[in-house]
C-alpha positions as CSV (number, residue, x, y, z in Angstrom):
1,M,-125.3,-18.0,235.8
2,S,-126.7,-18.0,231.5
3,A,-126.0,-16.1,228.8
4,R,-127.6,-16.1,225.5
5,Y,-125.7,-15.8,222.4
6,D,-126.3,-16.3,218.4
7,V,-123.0,-18.7,218.1
8,A,-121.5,-20.6,220.5
9,V,-118.5,-22.1,219.4
10,V,-116.2,-25.2,221.4
11,G,-113.0,-24.7,221.0
12,S,-110.5,-21.8,220.2
13,G,-107.9,-24.2,217.7
14,P,-107.9,-22.8,214.5
15,A,-111.0,-24.2,213.2
16,G,-112.6,-22.4,216.2
17,Q,-110.8,-19.4,216.3
18,K,-111.6,-19.0,212.0
19,A,-115.4,-20.0,212.7
20,A,-115.8,-17.3,215.8
21,I,-113.9,-14.5,213.8
22,Q,-116.6,-15.2,210.9
23,A,-119.5,-14.7,212.7
24,A,-118.7,-12.2,214.6
25,K,-117.6,-10.1,211.9
26,A,-120.9,-10.8,210.2
27,G,-122.2,-9.1,213.4
28,R,-123.1,-11.7,215.4
29,R,-122.8,-12.1,219.0
30,V,-120.6,-14.9,219.3
31,A,-119.2,-16.9,222.8
32,V,-115.7,-19.4,222.3
33,I,-115.7,-22.3,225.1
34,E,-112.5,-22.9,225.7
35,K,-110.8,-25.5,228.7
36,Q,-107.6,-23.4,228.6
37,S,-106.8,-20.5,230.0
38,S,-106.1,-19.0,226.8
39,A,-106.8,-19.3,223.0
40,G,-104.9,-21.6,220.6
41,G,-106.1,-25.3,221.5
42,A,-103.7,-27.9,221.2
43,C,-102.1,-26.4,218.3
44,V,-100.2,-23.5,220.5
45,H,-99.7,-25.9,223.6
46,F,-98.8,-29.5,222.3
47,G,-98.7,-29.5,218.1
48,T,-98.2,-27.2,215.8
49,I,-96.1,-24.4,217.6
50,P,-94.4,-26.3,219.8
51,S,-92.8,-29.1,217.5
52,K,-91.9,-26.7,214.6
53,T,-90.1,-24.5,217.6
54,L,-88.2,-27.6,218.4
55,R,-87.4,-28.2,214.5
56,E,-86.5,-24.8,213.9
57,T,-83.7,-25.0,216.7
58,T,-82.4,-28.1,215.0
59,L,-82.2,-26.8,211.7
60,A,-80.3,-23.8,212.9
61,W,-78.1,-26.4,214.7
62,N,-77.7,-28.6,211.3
63,A,-77.5,-25.6,208.9
64,F,-74.4,-24.3,211.0
65,R,-72.5,-27.8,210.8
66,R,-73.3,-28.3,207.3
67,K,-72.5,-24.8,205.5
68,T,-69.2,-24.5,208.0
69,R,-68.2,-27.8,206.7
70,E,-68.0,-29.0,209.9
71,T,-65.2,-27.3,210.7
72,V,-65.9,-26.2,214.0
73,D,-66.2,-29.2,216.0
74,L,-70.0,-28.5,217.2
75,K,-72.2,-31.4,219.5
76,L,-74.6,-31.7,221.5
77,P,-73.4,-32.9,224.7
78,E,-74.4,-36.0,226.3
79,N,-78.0,-35.5,228.5
80,T,-79.0,-32.4,226.9
81,K,-82.1,-31.1,228.0
82,V,-85.1,-30.9,225.5
83,A,-86.1,-27.6,227.5
84,A,-83.0,-25.7,226.0
85,L,-83.4,-26.8,222.6
86,M,-86.8,-24.9,223.0
87,A,-85.3,-22.4,224.9
88,H,-87.5,-19.4,223.0
89,L,-90.6,-21.8,223.1
90,D,-92.0,-19.6,225.7
91,A,-92.0,-16.5,224.1
92,V,-93.5,-17.8,220.8
93,I,-96.3,-19.1,222.2
94,R,-96.9,-15.9,224.7
95,G,-97.0,-14.0,221.2
96,H,-99.0,-16.3,219.5
97,Q,-101.9,-16.6,222.5
98,A,-101.4,-12.6,222.5
99,Y,-102.3,-12.9,219.1
100,I,-105.1,-14.8,219.1
101,G,-106.8,-13.2,222.2
102,D,-106.4,-9.6,220.9
103,Q,-108.1,-10.8,217.6
104,L,-111.1,-12.6,219.8
105,R,-111.5,-9.3,221.8
106,R,-111.1,-6.7,218.9
107,N,-114.2,-8.6,217.4
108,G,-115.9,-8.6,220.5
109,I,-116.0,-12.0,221.1
110,D,-116.8,-13.4,224.6
111,Y,-114.4,-16.2,225.9
112,V,-115.7,-18.8,228.7
113,Q,-113.7,-20.9,230.0
114,G,-114.2,-24.1,231.1
115,I,-115.7,-27.9,229.9
116,A,-118.7,-27.8,227.8
117,R,-121.0,-30.3,227.9
118,F,-125.0,-30.3,225.8
119,K,-127.5,-30.0,228.2
120,D,-129.7,-29.5,225.3
121,P,-129.9,-28.7,221.3
122,H,-129.4,-25.3,221.6
123,T,-127.8,-25.4,225.6
124,L,-124.1,-25.8,226.6
125,A,-123.2,-26.3,230.4
126,V,-119.6,-25.0,231.0
127,R,-117.9,-26.6,234.1
128,R,-115.3,-23.8,235.3
129,I,-111.8,-23.8,236.8
130,D,-113.8,-22.9,239.7
131,G,-116.0,-25.7,240.2
132,G,-119.0,-23.0,238.9
133,L,-121.5,-23.9,236.1
134,E,-122.6,-21.8,233.6
135,E,-125.3,-22.5,230.7
136,V,-124.4,-21.0,227.4
137,G,-127.3,-20.6,224.9
138,A,-127.2,-20.2,220.8
139,G,-129.3,-20.7,218.1
140,I,-126.0,-22.2,216.2
141,V,-123.1,-24.8,217.8
142,I,-120.1,-24.9,215.8
143,L,-118.3,-27.7,217.5
144,A,-114.0,-27.6,217.0
145,P,-112.5,-29.6,220.1
146,G,-109.9,-31.0,218.1
147,S,-108.4,-34.7,218.8
148,R,-106.6,-36.3,221.2
149,P,-103.4,-39.2,220.4
150,R,-104.9,-42.6,220.1
151,T,-103.7,-45.0,222.3
152,P,-104.6,-48.8,221.6
153,P,-104.0,-51.4,224.5
154,E,-101.4,-52.6,222.9
155,V,-99.4,-50.1,223.1
156,P,-99.4,-48.7,227.1
157,V,-98.6,-44.9,226.9
158,D,-97.7,-43.7,230.6
159,H,-96.1,-40.6,229.4
160,E,-92.6,-41.3,230.6
161,H,-91.1,-44.2,228.4
162,I,-93.7,-45.1,226.1
163,L,-95.2,-41.4,225.2
164,D,-97.6,-40.3,222.9
165,S,-97.3,-36.9,220.3
166,D,-99.1,-34.4,223.6
167,S,-96.2,-36.1,225.9
168,I,-93.1,-36.5,223.6
169,L,-91.6,-33.2,224.2
170,S,-92.2,-33.1,227.9
171,L,-89.2,-35.3,227.8
172,I,-86.4,-33.5,230.3
173,Y,-83.6,-35.1,228.4
174,L,-82.7,-36.1,224.5
175,P,-82.9,-40.2,224.8
176,A,-80.0,-42.0,223.2
177,S,-82.6,-43.9,220.8
178,L,-86.4,-43.6,220.1
179,T,-88.6,-46.0,218.5
180,V,-91.9,-44.5,216.8
181,L,-94.5,-46.5,215.8
182,G,-96.0,-45.3,212.6
183,A,-95.3,-43.6,209.8
184,G,-97.6,-40.6,209.2
185,V,-96.9,-36.8,209.2
186,I,-96.7,-36.7,213.1
187,A,-94.5,-39.4,213.3
188,C,-92.2,-38.7,210.4
189,E,-91.7,-35.0,211.4
190,Y,-90.6,-36.4,215.1
191,A,-88.8,-39.2,213.7
192,S,-86.5,-37.0,211.4
193,I,-85.9,-33.9,214.0
194,F,-84.6,-36.6,216.8
195,A,-82.4,-38.2,214.4
196,A,-81.1,-34.9,213.1
197,L,-80.3,-34.1,216.9
198,G,-78.5,-37.4,217.3
199,V,-80.6,-39.7,218.7
200,K,-80.9,-43.3,216.9
201,V,-84.3,-43.5,215.7
202,T,-86.5,-46.1,214.4
203,I,-89.9,-46.3,212.7
204,V,-92.0,-49.4,212.7
205,D,-94.7,-49.4,210.5
206,K,-97.2,-51.7,208.7
207,G,-96.9,-49.9,205.1
208,P,-94.3,-50.4,202.6
209,L,-92.9,-46.7,202.8
210,P,-93.1,-44.0,205.2
211,L,-96.0,-41.1,204.3
212,G,-97.6,-43.4,202.2
213,F,-100.4,-41.3,200.8
214,L,-97.8,-39.5,198.9
215,D,-96.4,-39.9,195.4
216,P,-93.8,-42.4,196.3
217,E,-91.2,-40.7,194.3
218,I,-91.5,-38.2,197.1
219,S,-92.0,-40.7,199.9
220,R,-88.9,-42.6,199.0
221,R,-87.1,-39.1,199.1
222,Y,-88.5,-38.3,202.6
223,L,-86.8,-41.8,203.5
224,A,-83.4,-41.3,201.7
225,G,-83.1,-37.9,203.7
226,F,-84.2,-39.7,207.0
227,E,-81.5,-42.4,206.3
228,A,-79.1,-39.8,205.6
229,L,-79.9,-38.8,209.1
230,G,-78.9,-42.4,210.6
231,G,-82.5,-43.2,211.0
232,T,-84.1,-46.7,210.5
233,F,-87.0,-47.6,208.4
234,K,-88.7,-50.7,209.4
235,G,-91.7,-51.3,206.8
236,N,-94.4,-53.7,206.2
237,A,-94.4,-54.5,210.2
238,K,-97.0,-55.3,212.4
239,H,-96.6,-54.5,216.3
240,E,-98.4,-57.1,218.6
241,Q,-97.3,-55.5,222.0
242,A,-95.3,-52.7,223.4
243,E,-93.9,-52.6,227.5
244,F,-91.1,-50.8,229.3
245,D,-89.0,-53.6,231.0
246,G,-87.1,-51.6,233.3
247,L,-84.1,-50.5,231.5
248,E,-85.6,-50.1,227.7
249,V,-88.7,-50.2,225.8
250,S,-89.9,-53.3,224.0
251,L,-91.8,-53.5,220.7
252,R,-92.8,-57.1,219.6
253,L,-93.4,-57.3,215.9
254,A,-95.6,-60.1,214.6
255,N,-92.7,-61.4,212.5
256,G,-91.0,-62.1,216.0
257,E,-88.7,-59.5,215.9
258,D,-87.8,-57.4,219.1
259,V,-87.7,-53.6,218.6
260,R,-85.8,-52.3,221.8
261,A,-85.1,-48.3,222.4
262,E,-84.8,-46.3,225.6
263,K,-88.4,-44.7,224.3
264,L,-91.3,-45.2,222.5
265,L,-93.7,-42.6,220.4
266,C,-96.5,-43.6,219.3
267,T,-97.9,-41.8,216.5
268,L,-100.9,-44.5,215.5
269,G,-103.6,-41.8,214.6
270,R,-105.9,-39.5,216.4
271,V,-109.6,-39.5,217.8
272,A,-111.8,-36.5,218.3
273,C,-111.8,-34.8,221.7
274,L,-115.7,-35.9,222.4
275,D,-115.5,-37.2,225.7
276,G,-118.0,-35.6,228.0
277,L,-119.8,-33.6,225.2
278,N,-123.1,-35.4,225.9
279,L,-123.6,-35.4,222.2
280,E,-126.8,-37.4,222.7
281,A,-128.4,-34.8,224.6
282,A,-128.1,-32.9,221.1
283,G,-129.7,-35.4,219.3
284,L,-126.0,-36.3,217.7
285,C,-124.2,-39.5,217.0
286,S,-120.7,-40.1,216.3
287,T,-118.9,-42.5,214.6
288,D,-115.3,-44.3,216.7
289,R,-113.2,-41.4,215.9
290,Y,-115.1,-38.2,214.1
291,I,-118.3,-36.3,213.6
292,A,-120.0,-37.0,210.5
293,V,-120.7,-33.9,208.6
294,N,-122.0,-32.8,205.0
295,E,-120.2,-30.7,202.8
296,H,-121.1,-27.4,204.5
297,F,-119.6,-29.3,207.6
298,Q,-123.4,-29.4,209.0
299,T,-124.1,-32.3,211.5
300,Q,-127.3,-34.4,211.1
301,V,-128.8,-31.5,213.6
302,P,-129.1,-28.7,211.5
303,H,-128.1,-26.1,213.5
304,I,-124.8,-27.7,214.5
305,Y,-121.8,-27.7,212.7
306,A,-118.3,-29.5,213.2
307,A,-115.0,-28.6,211.9
308,G,-111.1,-29.4,212.5
309,D,-109.8,-32.4,213.9
310,V,-112.7,-33.5,215.3
311,I,-114.4,-34.7,212.3
312,G,-111.4,-36.1,210.9
313,P,-108.9,-35.9,208.5
314,P,-106.9,-34.2,206.1
315,A,-106.8,-32.7,210.3
316,L,-104.1,-29.4,208.9
317,A,-104.3,-26.5,210.7
318,A,-104.9,-24.3,207.2
319,S,-107.4,-26.3,206.4
320,S,-109.3,-26.5,209.3
321,M,-108.9,-22.7,209.3
322,E,-111.0,-22.5,206.2
323,Q,-113.5,-25.3,207.5
324,G,-114.1,-23.6,210.5
325,R,-114.8,-20.0,208.1
326,R,-117.2,-21.9,205.7
327,A,-119.2,-23.4,208.2
328,A,-119.9,-20.2,210.3
329,C,-120.9,-18.7,206.4
330,H,-123.2,-21.4,205.5
331,A,-124.7,-21.1,209.7
332,L,-125.3,-17.6,208.8
333,G,-126.4,-17.9,204.8
334,L,-123.7,-15.7,204.0
335,P,-121.7,-16.5,200.9
336,A,-118.1,-18.7,201.4
337,G,-116.8,-18.5,197.9
338,E,-115.9,-21.2,196.0
339,R,-114.5,-24.4,197.5
340,S,-111.2,-25.4,196.5
341,A,-109.3,-28.6,196.4
342,L,-106.1,-27.0,196.2
343,T,-105.0,-26.9,199.7
344,P,-101.7,-27.4,200.0
345,V,-100.0,-30.3,202.3
346,G,-97.2,-29.0,204.3
347,I,-94.9,-32.0,206.0
348,Y,-92.7,-29.9,208.3
349,A,-90.3,-32.9,208.5
350,I,-86.9,-32.9,208.1
351,P,-86.3,-32.8,204.9
352,E,-89.6,-30.8,204.6
353,V,-92.1,-32.1,202.1
354,A,-95.1,-30.4,200.3
355,S,-97.6,-31.0,197.9
356,V,-100.5,-29.2,196.0
357,G,-102.9,-30.7,193.1
358,L,-102.3,-34.2,191.6
359,S,-99.2,-36.5,192.2
360,E,-98.2,-38.4,188.9
361,P,-99.8,-41.6,189.9
362,E,-103.0,-39.8,190.3
363,A,-102.8,-37.8,187.4
364,I,-102.3,-41.2,185.4
365,K,-105.3,-42.8,187.1
366,Q,-107.5,-39.9,186.5
367,F,-106.3,-38.7,182.7
368,G,-104.3,-41.9,181.4
369,G,-101.1,-40.0,181.3
370,C,-99.4,-37.2,182.4
371,M,-95.6,-35.7,181.3
372,V,-93.2,-34.7,184.8
373,G,-90.6,-32.1,185.0
374,R,-87.9,-32.5,188.0
375,A,-85.4,-30.0,189.1
376,R,-82.7,-30.9,191.6
377,F,-81.9,-28.4,194.1
378,A,-78.4,-29.6,193.1
379,E,-79.2,-27.9,189.9
380,L,-79.7,-24.4,191.6
381,A,-76.7,-21.9,193.1
382,R,-78.7,-21.2,195.8
383,G,-78.8,-25.2,196.7
384,H,-75.3,-25.0,197.0
385,I,-74.9,-22.0,198.9
386,A,-77.2,-22.9,201.0
387,G,-75.9,-26.7,201.4
388,I,-79.1,-28.5,200.3
389,T,-78.8,-30.1,197.4
390,D,-81.0,-33.1,197.8
391,G,-84.1,-31.4,197.5
392,L,-86.2,-32.1,194.0
393,L,-89.3,-30.1,193.0
394,K,-91.4,-32.2,190.8
395,I,-93.8,-30.8,188.3
396,V,-96.8,-32.5,186.8
397,A,-98.3,-31.9,183.7
398,D,-101.3,-33.2,181.0
399,A,-99.3,-35.9,178.6
400,A,-99.0,-33.4,176.4
401,G,-96.7,-31.8,179.1
402,R,-97.7,-28.3,178.9
403,K,-101.1,-28.2,181.5
404,L,-100.0,-27.4,185.4
405,L,-101.7,-30.3,187.3
406,G,-99.9,-30.4,190.5
407,V,-96.6,-29.6,192.1
408,Q,-94.8,-32.0,194.9
409,I,-91.3,-30.4,196.4
410,V,-88.8,-32.7,199.1
411,G,-86.4,-30.1,200.6
412,E,-85.7,-27.1,202.8
413,G,-88.5,-24.5,202.4
414,A,-91.1,-26.7,200.4
415,A,-93.9,-25.7,202.4
416,E,-92.9,-21.9,201.2
417,L,-92.4,-22.6,197.7
418,I,-95.6,-25.1,197.5
419,H,-97.7,-21.7,197.1
420,L,-96.1,-20.4,194.0
421,G,-97.6,-23.9,192.5
422,Q,-100.8,-23.4,194.0
423,M,-101.4,-19.9,192.6
424,G,-100.6,-21.5,189.5
425,L,-103.0,-24.1,189.4
426,I,-105.6,-21.8,190.7
427,H,-105.3,-19.7,187.6
428,G,-105.0,-22.7,185.2
429,C,-101.6,-21.9,184.0
430,D,-99.4,-24.0,181.6
431,V,-96.1,-24.9,182.7
432,D,-94.8,-22.4,179.9
433,L,-95.4,-19.7,182.6
434,F,-92.6,-20.5,184.6
435,I,-90.3,-19.7,182.1
436,D,-92.1,-16.6,180.7
437,Y,-91.0,-14.5,183.9
438,V,-88.0,-13.8,185.6
439,F,-87.3,-15.4,188.9
440,N,-84.5,-13.9,191.4
441,F,-81.0,-15.3,191.4
442,P,-80.0,-17.0,193.4
443,T,-83.3,-18.2,194.6
444,L,-84.9,-21.9,195.4
445,A,-87.9,-20.7,193.3
446,E,-85.9,-20.7,190.3
447,A,-86.3,-24.8,190.8
448,Y,-90.0,-24.0,189.0
449,R,-87.9,-22.9,185.6
450,V,-85.8,-25.8,185.8
451,A,-88.7,-28.3,185.9
452,A,-90.2,-26.2,183.5
453,F,-87.1,-26.5,181.1
454,D,-87.3,-30.1,181.4
455,L,-90.7,-30.4,180.3
456,I,-89.8,-28.2,177.1
457,E,-87.0,-30.8,176.3
458,Q,-89.2,-33.9,176.9
459,R,-91.7,-32.2,174.3
460,Q,-89.2,-31.2,171.9
461,A,-87.8,-35.0,171.6
462,R,-91.1,-35.7,171.5
463,A,-91.7,-33.9,168.8
464,V,-88.4,-34.8,166.9
465,G,-89.4,-38.8,167.5
466,S,-92.8,-38.1,166.2
467,V,-91.1,-36.8,163.0
468,A,-88.3,-39.5,162.7
469,A,-91.0,-42.2,162.7
470,G,-93.1,-40.3,160.0
471,A,-90.4,-40.3,157.6
């Protein structure tokens, strides 16, 4: 059995979905090849949707305790089942899958379930779930098979005692203690969620701070929030070996220390899902972990494109969607619009973290200086009402304190609030814009106004100082 298409997309995660829909809307015949029975990829089954569902339950539980000043003795019982904390996950997944599936059907996209393997540069052999073989030919191929957790040999993941990010939510009961190896986005999200649920969590990482790619001030704010939840961070720590001794998981460090916990979560990066694709038959080669592409997401074989996690960082759902769309546009000769570097980062840890544009260190490096305005959620009525006074919004401006260069936020609602800063950056606004217009009261968005006033006060103080110096 064989079929011919204009575009074949391997993978139905965020990148694959958008690539397929873009091509279909351009009037092309499109097929999506996916090994799962329904669309969505790892984002739906193992990643974004399940982890954020658990986080939402955790936030609700903690918010109730916080907002009632813990007058109600609300404690999780011992041996709480993880599934009980995610009771509505099935409904969330079904709803999201239904939406994606309906979107593919509305656009006339064929869904081919099976495992794809290149037969030649224009043909994919698809092994169906029933063992049958189907050939899909296409003039254009877009690879979006996603990624899987990287598991180094010294950390033998068994998915029972030593887990990765795909298996952590398969735990039956909440553990009493958890070691998290790594301090990137996935590590910090899960570490803070489990700490907020009362698990004794220790993050171990070779870097000096968690989320080391962020502005250090923001990383330290996250760390303070994590420690307030009872978590521990061991930085500048090189691991040597992890093993389950029959009672606990032992993580031996290079300094001789032995970090022990009931479970260990390994989050040492991800690698592209390339196994079985037979890239050589398509004339493709890959790095050890990813497929190399140019600025148009085109591989070394001109009609084959790649997008999403399979090409490496930032590996965010939002950026993957845009990559998939742009890949399809370039492949079909369609205008994709100006490519913006202003994709926001959202980290759904507790506390939440978001960033867009330049950080303070980046602005100093690029322009030689900057001015920073800060608004603490403790200065906002909504912060007190919601019981989230530990948040911070940071506006980065040019050295004159006028031109908006970037925004970083740590605190509940950060991933939503960041879009206001993103729009300001896209339109090249001055920070005074946040003062000239009225914000609803009481809201967390008022933090933009407070931070802008902070910058104005600094500008005025500098002007007074200049006058005094010249007198």
